N, C-alpha and C positions, 0 to 999 in steps of 0.2 A: 332737861328739855331744852332750856334756851339752850341748850350746846349741840343743838343736833342741827344736822344742816336742811335741811328743811323745814324748822322752825325758824332757825335765820333768816334764809331764804324766806317766807314768807314772812317772815318781820319787816320783810324792806316796803311793802308795800304802808303800812303803818310807824307813828312819829310813837316811837317809845320810851315813857316821864318809868322812874326807878324815884318810888320817895319813901320817907323814914316814917310810917305814921308816928311812931312812939318822939319822933321830932316835932314834924308835920299836926300838929290835936288837928288844925285847922281844916285841912282835905279828906280824915282820917273824918272827922268827923260827917263833914258833907257832906259824904261818896257813902257812911255806914260801913265801916270796913273791920267790924267788929271780930276776925280771923287772918292770922298771915302763914299765904301767905290769898293774895287775894288781888286780880286784874282784874281791870275791868275799862273797859271798850270805852270812850267818848266819841262824836261828833265833834264839829267848831266848835259847837254853843255850849262843850260838857255836862251833854246832856248824856245818859247812861244809855248804851246803846247791847251793850254786851258786860257778863261778870259773871271770874271764876272760883271759885271760893276756896281754897286747895291749894294741897299743889298735888300734880298730876305726870305721871312716867313712860302716861300715854301718848306720843307723836301724833298719833290719828283724833287723837280723842281733841287733842289739846288745835293740833291743826280748820279741824270742823269748830272748834269754836269760833275760831284768830274768821274760818267763814261767811258765820255768821254774826256775827258783829257786824261783815265788810255788808254783806247782804242786809243789813237793815236800816245798814248806815244810805246804800245806797237807794232802798226803798222809800226811804221820807226825803232824803236829798231832791 
């Protein structure tokens, strides 16, 4: 899903960071990562705006999740 052109385009509105939860257990614990993959959308203070657990191959669904996270960020900013 990460290589889909629409996802790449939409991702440019975010700061993307990949964390290895096996090595950085403190972050995994802090954000309650129990399944992989888990995508967590945070605001600038580290507050969870939206999360998505598990993999999807549905580009529209994934972009919709990104839109929800951004909408929530805008509404609380």
